[in-house]
Every structure is written in C-alpha cells, then in structure tokens.
C-alpha distance (Angstrom), angle and dihedral (degrees) to the residues before:
residue distance angle dihedral
M1 . . .
A2 3.78 . .
D3 3.79 123.4 .
T4 3.78 91.1 -99.7
Q5 3.76 129.3 47.9
D6 3.80 107.8 -139.0
T7 3.79 106.6 -155.2
A8 3.83 91.4 -171.7
K9 3.81 93.8 72.8
T10 3.78 134.1 52.7
I11 3.81 115.5 -101.1
Q12 3.82 114.1 -140.0
I13 3.83 115.3 -132.7
T14 3.81 127.7 -168.5
A15 3.81 131.8 -166.0
K16 3.83 92.2 -94.6
E17 3.83 89.4 62.7
L18 3.81 94.3 57.0
P19 2.97 134.9 146.4
L20 3.79 86.2 54.9
H21 3.77 119.2 -143.8
C22 3.78 134.7 170.3
P23 2.97 132.0 -107.3
Q24 3.80 94.5 43.6
P25 3.81 121.5 -135.5
G26 3.78 112.0 -82.2
A27 3.81 95.3 28.7
P28 3.80 111.3 148.8
L29 3.80 118.3 -104.4
W30 3.82 92.7 -106.6
A31 3.80 90.4 57.8
R32 3.82 95.4 51.7
H33 3.78 123.0 115.4
P34 3.82 131.8 155.9
R35 3.80 109.9 -55.4
V36 3.77 112.5 -102.3
F37 3.81 125.1 -175.9
L38 3.80 114.3 -135.2
D39 3.82 130.5 -156.7
V40 3.78 104.6 -135.9
L41 3.83 95.6 161.6
T42 3.83 97.9 67.9
E43 3.81 97.7 62.3
G44 3.80 101.6 9.3
T45 3.80 91.1 -118.4
V46 3.80 133.2 53.6
T47 3.80 135.4 -179.7
C48 3.80 123.6 -142.5
P49 3.83 110.6 -117.9
Y50 3.82 91.6 -145.0
C51 3.81 106.0 46.2
S52 3.83 102.6 10.8
A53 3.81 92.6 -123.6
T54 3.82 108.8 160.3
Y55 3.80 119.4 -139.9
E56 3.81 125.3 -165.5
F57 3.79 125.3 -165.7
T58 3.80 114.8 -132.0
G59 3.77 132.9 177.3
E60 3.78 130.9 22.8
R61 3.78 118.7 -11.8
P62 3.80 117.1 -121.0
K63 3.80 115.7 -99.6
G64 3.79 121.3 -133.5
H65 3.78 120.3 -21.2
H66 3.76 117.0 -3.8
C-alpha cells in the first residue's frame, strides 16, 4: 500500500490481502481511524464507513476456508 490512502479511487484487493481491513498497513497517521474489517467478497466492492475508501476484489476467489 502506498504512503497515502486516496479515498477518491478504488483500491484493488486480491485473495492474499484477505481478511480486508481499513485502514491498510502503512497508512499515514493522519489517515488512521479505528480498524474495521470489511466483507468485500459478498458484493465484490465495499466502502469503508469511516473514510469512504472503496475497495474492489479482483482475481480468483479463495477456495474453502481462508
């Protein structure tokens, strides 16, 4: 993840980044809020309720338990 978390664009997420939580590791201090886990697999996209960052799942879905 880059040093800044641009909430204006969609952030691509793959299976290796699950379980998804926001803020992402490496987010600058000004972009921090309480960690919230987000379910990106149900709809394919999800928006963080704190910072409005939009995440989109791309690639192959995980098989079985993750």
